[in-house]
N, CA, C and O atoms as a DFTB+ gen file, in Angstrom:
552 C
 N C O
     1  1      10.431      41.061      12.474
     2  2      11.425      40.817      12.226
     3  2      11.036      42.966      12.081
     4  3       9.889      43.349      11.849
     5  1      12.006      43.802      12.239
     6  2      12.287      45.108      11.767
     7  2      12.344      45.923      10.549
     8  3      13.448      45.978      10.007
     9  1      11.164      46.705       9.893
    10  2      11.579      47.439       9.034
    11  2      12.498      47.246       7.444
    12  3      12.457      46.906       6.261
    13  1      13.488      47.905       8.840
    14  2      14.926      48.120       8.767
    15  2      15.499      46.770       8.187
    16  3      16.121      46.695       7.127
    17  1      15.251      45.873       8.898
    18  2      16.465      44.760       8.915
    19  2      15.827      43.778       7.182
    20  3      16.695      43.307       6.447
    21  1      14.618      43.659       6.879
    22  2      13.749      43.913       6.049
    23  2      14.341      43.840       4.483
    24  3      14.660      43.021       3.622
    25  1      14.246      45.522       4.770
    26  2      14.535      46.600       3.605
    27  2      16.703      45.767       3.078
    28  3      17.306      45.316       2.104
    29  1      16.987      46.141       4.822
    30  2      18.833      45.943       4.432
    31  2      18.596      44.338       3.793
    32  3      19.306      44.411       2.791
    33  1      18.139      43.238       3.790
    34  2      17.856      42.054       3.524
    35  2      18.428      41.782       1.746
    36  3      19.419      41.385       1.132
    37  1      16.780      42.403       1.455
    38  2      16.224      42.687      -0.213
    39  2      16.914      43.604      -0.633
    40  3      16.637      43.955      -1.780
    41  1      18.109      44.393       0.104
    42  2      19.154      45.525      -0.855
    43  2      20.269      44.660      -1.307
    44  3      20.578      44.492      -2.486
    45  1      21.008      43.975      -0.002
    46  2      21.960      43.152      -0.462
    47  2      20.941      41.877      -0.610
    48  3      21.592      40.997      -0.048
    49  1      20.395      41.606      -0.803
    50  2      20.209      40.151      -1.643
    51  2      19.827      40.564      -3.427
    52  3      19.782      39.706      -4.309
    53  1      19.648      41.662      -3.594
    54  2      19.709      42.045      -4.715
    55  2      20.633      42.639      -5.079
    56  3      20.401      42.963      -6.243
    57  1      22.220      43.231      -4.568
    58  2      23.282      42.921      -5.114
    59  2      23.878      42.151      -4.839
    60  3      24.865      42.482      -4.183
    61  1      23.740      41.023      -5.064
    62  2      24.510      39.125      -5.047
    63  2      23.357      39.330      -6.347
    64  3      23.867      38.874      -7.370
    65  1      22.544      39.648      -6.501
    66  2      22.283      38.577      -8.079
    67  2      21.816      39.110      -9.406
    68  3      20.798      38.927     -10.074
    69  1      22.957      39.866      -9.568
    70  2      23.033      40.436     -10.977
    71  2      22.640      39.922     -11.735
    72  3      22.842      38.708     -11.710
    73  1      21.975      40.393     -12.689
    74  2      21.222      39.375     -13.885
    75  2      22.793      39.142     -14.822
    76  3      23.800      39.818     -15.034
    77  1      22.324      37.876     -15.168
    78  2      23.301      37.563     -16.381
    79  2      22.938      37.922     -17.867
    80  3      21.867      37.960     -18.471
    81  1      24.170      38.156     -18.205
    82  2      24.223      39.208     -19.752
    83  2      22.814      38.216     -20.305
    84  3      22.347      37.203     -19.783
    85  1      22.260      39.147     -21.886
    86  2      21.112      38.271     -22.633
    87  2      21.974      37.076     -22.921
    88  3      21.278      36.095     -22.662
    89  1      23.132      36.701     -23.324
    90  2      23.491      35.675     -24.581
    91  2      24.488      35.688     -24.511
    92  3      24.959      36.819     -24.623
    93  1      25.736      34.296     -24.240
    94  2      26.604      33.578     -24.327
    95  2      27.374      34.415     -25.349
    96  3      27.248      33.973     -26.491
    97  1      28.335      35.786     -25.216
    98  2      29.144      36.312     -26.245
    99  2      30.396      35.743     -25.987
   100  3      31.098      35.526     -25.000
   101  1      30.477      35.468     -27.942
   102  2      31.998      35.869     -27.829
   103  2      33.074      37.334     -27.820
   104  3      32.854      38.535     -27.979
   105  1      34.035      36.698     -27.608
   106  2      35.329      37.572     -27.713
   107  2      34.639      38.492     -28.357
   108  3      33.950      39.246     -27.669
   109  1      34.649      38.632     -29.586
   110  2      34.788      39.390     -30.668
   111  2      33.529      39.694     -30.391
   112  3      33.710      40.910     -30.445
   113  1      31.786      39.545     -30.002
   114  2      30.831      40.340     -30.024
   115  2      30.475      41.108     -28.586
   116  3      29.514      41.856     -28.407
   117  1      31.628      40.689     -27.470
   118  2      31.923      41.407     -26.575
   119  2      32.408      42.817     -26.707
   120  3      32.075      43.891     -26.206
   121  1      33.416      42.382     -27.658
   122  2      33.836      44.053     -28.363
   123  2      33.380      44.931     -29.465
   124  3      33.949      45.767     -30.166
   125  1      32.449      44.579     -29.410
   126  2      30.757      45.050     -30.165
   127  2      29.939      45.640     -29.099
   128  3      29.421      46.756     -29.136
   129  1      29.850      44.524     -27.856
   130  2      28.620      45.560     -27.350
   131  2      28.428      46.911     -26.957
   132  3      29.394      47.202     -26.252
   133  1      27.464      48.124     -27.091
   134  2      27.541      49.130     -27.197
   135  2      26.639      49.583     -25.407
   136  3      26.478      50.660     -24.833
   137  1      26.354      48.538     -25.146
   138  2      25.661      49.361     -23.778
   139  2      26.607      48.241     -22.521
   140  3      26.853      47.041     -22.394
   141  1      26.918      49.662     -21.713
   142  2      27.866      49.269     -20.502
   143  2      27.263      48.288     -19.493
   144  3      27.908      47.421     -18.904
   145  1      25.595      48.586     -19.325
   146  2      24.805      47.769     -18.526
   147  2      25.934      46.268     -18.843
   148  3      27.083      46.366     -18.411
   149  1      25.560      45.052     -19.533
   150  2      25.607      44.611     -20.581
   151  2      26.682      43.748     -20.588
   152  3      26.768      42.574     -20.228
   153  1      27.840      44.845     -21.255
   154  2      29.396      44.356     -21.093
   155  2      29.528      44.535     -19.228
   156  3      30.717      44.315     -18.997
   157  1      29.021      44.745     -18.285
   158  2      29.474      44.782     -16.970
   159  2      28.807      44.102     -16.891
   160  3      29.057      44.032     -15.687
   161  1      27.781      43.130     -17.059
   162  2      27.365      41.672     -16.927
   163  2      28.080      40.971     -17.153
   164  3      28.516      40.152     -16.344
   165  1      28.472      41.091     -18.494
   166  2      29.267      39.556     -18.785
   167  2      30.284      40.041     -17.433
   168  3      30.242      39.342     -16.421
   169  1      31.058      41.085     -17.466
   170  2      32.768      40.430     -16.738
   171  2      31.820      40.010     -15.188
   172  3      32.110      39.005     -14.539
   173  1      30.832      40.838     -14.829
   174  2      30.722      39.954     -13.511
   175  2      30.503      38.669     -13.606
   176  3      30.919      37.993     -12.665
   177  1      29.941      38.098     -14.516
   178  2      29.188      36.781     -14.722
   179  2      30.786      35.734     -15.324
   180  3      30.633      34.513     -15.347
   181  1      32.383      36.395     -15.822
   182  2      33.437      35.746     -15.986
   183  2      34.054      35.915     -14.510
   184  3      34.502      34.974     -13.856
   185  1      34.017      37.020     -14.158
   186  2      34.858      37.080     -12.885
   187  2      34.289      37.048     -11.725
   188  3      34.902      37.821     -10.989
   189  1      33.331      36.491     -11.123
   190  2      33.273      36.480      -9.952
   191  2      33.090      34.854      -9.375
   192  3      33.190      34.577      -8.180
   193  1      32.837      33.955     -10.331
   194  2      33.617      32.414     -10.329
   195  2      34.661      32.374      -9.718
   196  3      35.026      31.735      -8.732
   197  1      35.399      33.508     -10.723
   198  2      36.866      33.466     -10.292
   199  2      37.250      34.034      -9.124
   200  3      38.263      33.447      -8.744
   201  1      36.950      34.851      -8.402
   202  2      37.720      35.446      -7.491
   203  2      37.262      34.449      -6.279
   204  3      37.999      34.397      -5.294
   205  1      35.996      33.604      -6.314
   206  2      36.125      32.991      -4.767
   207  2      37.025      31.860      -4.876
   208  3      36.730      30.773      -4.380
   209  1      38.014      32.044      -5.448
   210  2      38.726      31.083      -5.892
   211  2      40.364      31.948      -5.821
   212  3      41.385      31.277      -5.970
   213  1      40.430      33.168      -5.628
   214  2      41.646      34.297      -4.687
   215  2      42.936      33.034      -4.344
   216  3      44.018      32.727      -4.844
   217  1      41.836      32.424      -2.874
   218  2      42.742      32.236      -1.287
   219  2      43.241      31.253      -1.512
   220  3      43.987      30.707      -0.699
   221  1      42.911      30.675      -2.892
   222  2      44.183      28.620      -3.335
   223  2      45.202      28.902      -3.500
   224  3      45.625      29.715      -4.322
   225  1      45.790      28.269      -2.733
   226  2      47.113      28.356      -2.879
   227  2      47.481      26.780      -3.893
   228  3      48.303      25.967      -3.471
   229  1      46.852      26.600      -5.012
   230  2      47.063      25.701      -5.946
   231  2      45.832      25.351      -6.742
   232  3      44.768      25.536      -6.151
   233  1      45.774      24.874      -7.987
   234  2      44.532      25.034      -9.213
   235  2      44.727      23.689      -9.854
   236  3      45.851      23.471     -10.305
   237  1      43.663      22.601      -9.985
   238  2      44.173      21.840     -11.004
   239  2      43.900      22.592     -12.822
   240  3      43.575      23.725     -13.178
   241  1      44.170      21.523     -13.485
   242  2      44.245      21.640     -14.707
   243  2      42.968      22.291     -14.946
   244  3      42.991      23.489     -15.230
   245  1      41.722      21.606     -14.866
   246  2      40.669      22.385     -15.188
   247  2      39.875      24.104     -14.318
   248  3      39.052      24.983     -14.577
   249  1      40.665      23.768     -13.417
   250  2      40.024      25.454     -12.312
   251  2      40.876      26.543     -13.799
   252  3      40.207      27.415     -14.354
   253  1      42.433      26.249     -14.239
   254  2      43.335      27.299     -15.274
   255  2      42.735      27.139     -16.188
   256  3      42.349      28.265     -16.503
   257  1      42.238      26.196     -17.127
   258  2      41.698      26.124     -18.021
   259  2      40.401      27.736     -17.528
   260  3      40.730      28.885     -17.824
   261  1      39.301      27.486     -16.933
   262  2      38.245      27.908     -16.833
   263  2      39.108      29.517     -16.556
   264  3      38.896      30.381     -17.407
   265  1      40.153      29.904     -15.254
   266  2      40.624      30.727     -15.329
   267  2      41.224      31.107     -17.135
   268  3      41.299      32.287     -17.477
   269  1      41.441      30.457     -17.707
   270  2      42.040      31.507     -18.883
   271  2      40.661      31.718     -19.511
   272  3      40.496      32.847     -19.973
   273  1      39.515      30.766     -19.636
   274  2      38.550      31.878     -20.450
   275  2      37.737      32.680     -19.078
   276  3      36.597      32.873     -19.500
   277  1      37.769      32.884     -18.541
   278  2      37.739      33.665     -17.979
   279  2      38.146      35.182     -17.674
   280  3      37.554      36.250     -17.519
   281  1      39.627      34.661     -17.669
   282  2      40.207      35.727     -17.715
   283  2      40.485      37.146     -19.571
   284  3      40.828      38.290     -19.871
   285  1      39.881      35.518     -20.302
   286  2      39.729      36.770     -21.983
   287  2      38.535      36.907     -21.799
   288  3      38.407      38.049     -22.241
   289  1      36.963      36.431     -21.289
   290  2      35.951      37.627     -20.968
   291  2      36.115      39.219     -20.410
   292  3      35.952      40.385     -20.771
   293  1      36.644      38.240     -19.035
   294  2      36.924      39.776     -18.556
   295  2      38.511      40.744     -19.284
   296  3      38.685      41.908     -18.924
   297  1      39.130      40.326     -19.900
   298  2      40.049      40.678     -21.074
   299  2      39.149      41.651     -21.744
   300  3      39.305      42.867     -21.849
   301  1      38.208      40.927     -22.167
   302  2      37.445      41.427     -23.554
   303  2      36.652      42.326     -23.423
   304  3      36.394      42.948     -24.454
   305  1      35.900      42.791     -22.032
   306  2      34.496      43.463     -21.071
   307  2      35.284      44.459     -20.582
   308  3      34.756      45.555     -20.397
   309  1      36.729      44.269     -20.269
   310  2      36.651      45.570     -19.690
   311  2      38.613      46.443     -20.657
   312  3      39.297      47.328     -20.143
   313  1      38.800      45.979     -21.550
   314  2      38.812      46.686     -22.873
   315  2      37.888      47.103     -23.903
   316  3      38.317      47.456     -25.001
   317  1      36.341      47.087     -23.569
   318  2      35.746      47.509     -24.259
   319  2      35.521      48.759     -23.311
   320  3      35.843      49.897     -23.654
   321  1      35.141      48.558     -22.509
   322  2      34.187      49.408     -21.347
   323  2      35.398      51.116     -21.793
   324  3      35.200      52.172     -22.394
   325  1      36.533      50.508     -21.099
   326  2      37.910      51.876     -21.472
   327  2      37.390      52.158     -23.033
   328  3      36.928      53.275     -23.268
   329  1      37.456      51.139     -24.141
   330  2      37.407      51.677     -25.328
   331  2      36.049      52.694     -25.445
   332  3      36.032      53.899     -25.695
   333  1      35.384      52.150     -25.285
   334  2      33.737      53.275     -25.403
   335  2      34.054      54.190     -24.057
   336  3      34.760      55.179     -23.858
   337  1      33.457      53.630     -23.490
   338  2      33.052      54.524     -22.229
   339  2      34.618      55.601     -21.037
   340  3      34.609      56.531     -20.230
   341  1      35.366      54.955     -21.475
   342  2      36.700      55.513     -20.401
   343  2      36.821      57.522     -20.377
   344  3      37.154      58.211     -19.412
   345  1      36.549      57.851     -21.334
   346  2      36.536      58.751     -21.309
   347  2      35.092      59.980     -21.781
   348  3      34.735      60.954     -22.443
   349  1      34.876      59.325     -21.169
   350  2      32.719      60.354     -21.138
   351  2      32.472      60.143     -19.905
   352  3      31.684      60.807     -19.233
   353  1      33.333      58.908     -19.399
   354  2      32.894      59.243     -17.727
   355  2      33.538      59.275     -16.599
   356  3      34.288      58.351     -16.284
   357  1      33.347      60.331     -15.829
   358  2      34.099      60.555     -14.777
   359  2      35.738      59.382     -14.233
   360  3      35.952      58.214     -13.910
   361  1      36.365      60.429     -14.395
   362  2      38.090      59.622     -14.207
   363  2      37.396      59.026     -11.863
   364  3      36.647      59.428     -10.972
   365  1      38.179      58.158     -12.094
   366  2      39.166      57.005     -12.198
   367  2      37.972      55.818     -13.097
   368  3      37.945      54.671     -12.650
   369  1      37.277      56.069     -14.012
   370  2      36.191      55.534     -14.575
   371  2      36.629      54.400     -15.118
   372  3      36.438      53.201     -14.910
   373  1      37.779      55.568     -16.472
   374  2      38.263      54.547     -17.434
   375  2      39.895      53.550     -16.667
   376  3      40.277      52.380     -16.676
   377  1      40.421      54.901     -16.084
   378  2      41.455      53.932     -15.332
   379  2      41.342      52.808     -14.626
   380  3      42.388      52.159     -14.645
   381  1      40.207      52.172     -13.815
   382  2      40.323      51.711     -13.147
   383  2      39.723      50.435     -13.960
   384  3      40.074      49.310     -13.606
   385  1      38.395      50.678     -15.564
   386  2      38.240      49.966     -16.693
   387  2      39.716      49.419     -17.180
   388  3      39.705      48.221     -17.464
   389  1      41.054      50.122     -17.336
   390  2      42.102      49.130     -17.576
   391  2      43.152      48.447     -16.861
   392  3      43.713      47.420     -17.244
   393  1      43.394      49.118     -15.737
   394  2      43.430      48.242     -14.811
   395  2      43.099      46.940     -14.590
   396  3      43.840      46.003     -14.296
   397  1      41.553      46.970     -14.810
   398  2      41.037      45.249     -14.536
   399  2      41.098      44.388     -16.138
   400  3      40.644      43.267     -16.366
   401  1      41.701      45.177     -16.964
   402  2      41.947      44.496     -18.429
   403  2      43.577      44.578     -17.585
   404  3      43.453      43.832     -16.613
   405  1      44.144      44.816     -17.585
   406  2      45.759      44.460     -17.261
   407  2      45.039      43.097     -16.541
   408  3      44.262      42.256     -16.994
   409  1      45.614      43.265     -15.310
   410  2      45.021      42.415     -14.276
   411  2      44.706      40.827     -15.294
   412  3      45.232      39.720     -15.403
   413  1      43.701      41.459     -15.797
   414  2      42.866      39.799     -16.476
   415  2      43.862      39.666     -17.883
   416  3      43.547      38.980     -18.855
   417  1      45.225      40.533     -17.769
   418  2      45.830      39.986     -19.079
   419  2      46.713      38.826     -18.391
   420  3      46.927      37.674     -18.767
   421  1      47.305      39.782     -16.848
   422  2      48.293      39.002     -16.359
   423  2      47.948      37.824     -15.339
   424  3      48.672      37.280     -14.504
   425  1      46.237      37.542     -15.765
   426  2      45.933      36.425     -15.302
   427  2      46.025      34.680     -16.132
   428  3      46.320      33.536     -15.785
   429  1      45.439      35.592     -17.736
   430  2      45.305      34.768     -18.704
   431  2      47.382      34.292     -18.421
   432  3      47.738      33.249     -17.873
   433  1      47.884      34.841     -18.698
   434  2      49.187      34.700     -18.593
   435  2      50.083      33.839     -17.900
   436  3      51.025      33.200     -18.368
   437  1      49.609      33.911     -16.538
   438  2      50.095      33.307     -15.178
   439  2      49.152      31.701     -15.528
   440  3      49.521      30.547     -15.741
   441  1      48.209      32.174     -15.470
   442  2      47.043      30.920     -15.256
   443  2      47.662      29.481     -16.913
   444  3      47.427      28.274     -16.867
   445  1      48.658      30.449     -18.485
   446  2      48.491      29.751     -19.383
   447  2      50.397      28.692     -18.215
   448  3      50.596      27.554     -17.790
   449  1      50.964      29.596     -18.229
   450  2      52.055      29.584     -17.437
   451  2      52.346      28.632     -16.188
   452  3      53.491      28.238     -15.972
   453  1      50.979      28.181     -15.152
   454  2      50.426      27.323     -14.492
   455  2      51.679      27.789     -13.336
   456  3      52.715      27.132     -13.237
   457  1      51.501      28.577     -12.800
   458  2      51.975      29.521     -11.769
   459  2      50.835      30.106     -10.419
   460  3      50.384      31.225     -10.176
   461  1      50.689      29.008      -9.862
   462  2      49.636      29.568      -8.952
   463  2      49.891      30.504      -8.591
   464  3      48.939      31.267      -8.757
   465  1      51.117      31.208      -7.911
   466  2      50.892      32.606      -6.843
   467  2      50.614      33.558      -8.164
   468  3      49.750      34.431      -8.077
   469  1      51.155      33.428      -9.054
   470  2      50.911      34.660     -10.153
   471  2      49.756      34.681      -9.963
   472  3      49.244      35.609      -9.337
   473  1      48.775      33.270     -10.643
   474  2      47.488      33.598     -10.274
   475  2      46.590      33.723      -9.222
   476  3      45.374      33.542      -9.301
   477  1      47.359      34.106      -8.017
   478  2      45.753      34.128      -7.261
   479  2      46.590      35.866      -7.184
   480  3      45.873      36.823      -6.892
   481  1      47.656      36.025      -7.387
   482  2      47.961      37.968      -7.216
   483  2      47.180      38.307      -8.199
   484  3      46.561      39.362      -8.060
   485  1      47.042      37.725      -9.123
   486  2      46.213      38.960     -10.687
   487  2      44.786      38.800     -10.763
   488  3      44.012      39.389     -11.518
   489  1      44.451      37.669      -9.626
   490  2      42.849      37.352      -8.736
   491  2      42.465      38.723      -7.725
   492  3      41.420      39.362      -7.843
   493  1      43.483      39.002      -6.774
   494  2      43.467      39.960      -6.223
   495  2      43.680      41.009      -6.855
   496  3      43.245      41.945      -6.183
   497  1      44.269      41.475      -8.115
   498  2      43.952      42.926      -8.779
   499  2      43.130      43.030      -8.996
   500  3      42.415      43.859      -8.433
   501  1      42.633      42.085     -10.151
   502  2      41.468      42.062     -10.696
   503  2      40.247      42.389      -9.741
   504  3      39.261      43.006     -10.144
   505  1      40.409      41.862      -8.258
   506  2      38.764      42.283      -7.513
   507  2      39.511      42.969      -6.825
   508  3      39.098      43.082      -5.671
   509  1      40.496      43.511      -7.047
   510  2      41.004      44.822      -6.123
   511  2      40.216      46.231      -6.851
   512  3      39.494      47.116      -6.391
   513  1      40.788      45.915      -8.280
   514  2      40.068      47.636      -9.471
   515  2      38.373      47.318      -9.278
   516  3      37.572      48.181      -8.918
   517  1      37.975      45.738      -9.630
   518  2      36.317      46.123      -9.419
   519  2      36.307      46.056      -7.945
   520  3      35.209      45.503      -8.001
   521  1      36.475      46.100      -7.012
   522  2      36.059      47.140      -5.923
   523  2      35.986      48.309      -5.379
   524  3      35.124      48.839      -4.678
   525  1      37.480      48.824      -5.973
   526  2      37.781      50.304      -6.407
   527  2      36.648      51.486      -7.057
   528  3      36.369      52.668      -6.855
   529  1      36.053      50.000      -8.256
   530  2      35.125      50.668      -9.265
   531  2      34.056      51.149      -8.253
   532  3      33.612      52.289      -8.117
   533  1      33.723      49.939      -7.526
   534  2      32.184      50.017      -6.888
   535  2      32.305      51.152      -5.682
   536  3      31.532      52.100      -5.541
   537  1      33.049      50.950      -5.137
   538  2      33.270      52.237      -4.289
   539  2      33.131      53.605      -4.882
   540  3      32.488      54.445      -4.252
   541  1      33.640      53.890      -5.967
   542  2      33.906      54.851      -6.398
   543  2      32.585      54.974      -7.323
   544  3      32.477      56.115      -7.773
   545  1      31.316      53.897      -7.816
   546  2      30.958      54.350      -8.857
   547  2      29.316      53.720      -8.686
   548  3      28.327      54.207      -9.234
   549  1      29.327      52.841      -8.021
   550  2      27.773      52.366      -7.367
   551  2      27.398      52.674      -6.986
   552  3      26.331      52.171      -6.631
């Protein structure tokens, strides 16, 4: 196997393995975190499993409950990122953090209303905000 193939495989594997947060934070604790890295880990842990469901046409009650919990965690981490780092980082960092926060607020409302089409649209908007930020800053 050529060397560049091995290196590429290691990079892809490394990107897919974002470390977990140091602990399972409460929403209040998320709001007090000062580490951008830890906030991003919290966000990834909450959002990544939800993104896998964005193409579904309907959701079970258990999935909707998980959506609500995940949306609340993403909302808390995105709001904290925007508040702590939004103005000190090059734009559109703060704008994208706010977009993610707004999309997670919509996901929470859509899941509470049991509106599958709104849930899917909110997940796409969240994923779009994450992807745009990763393109610009990762």
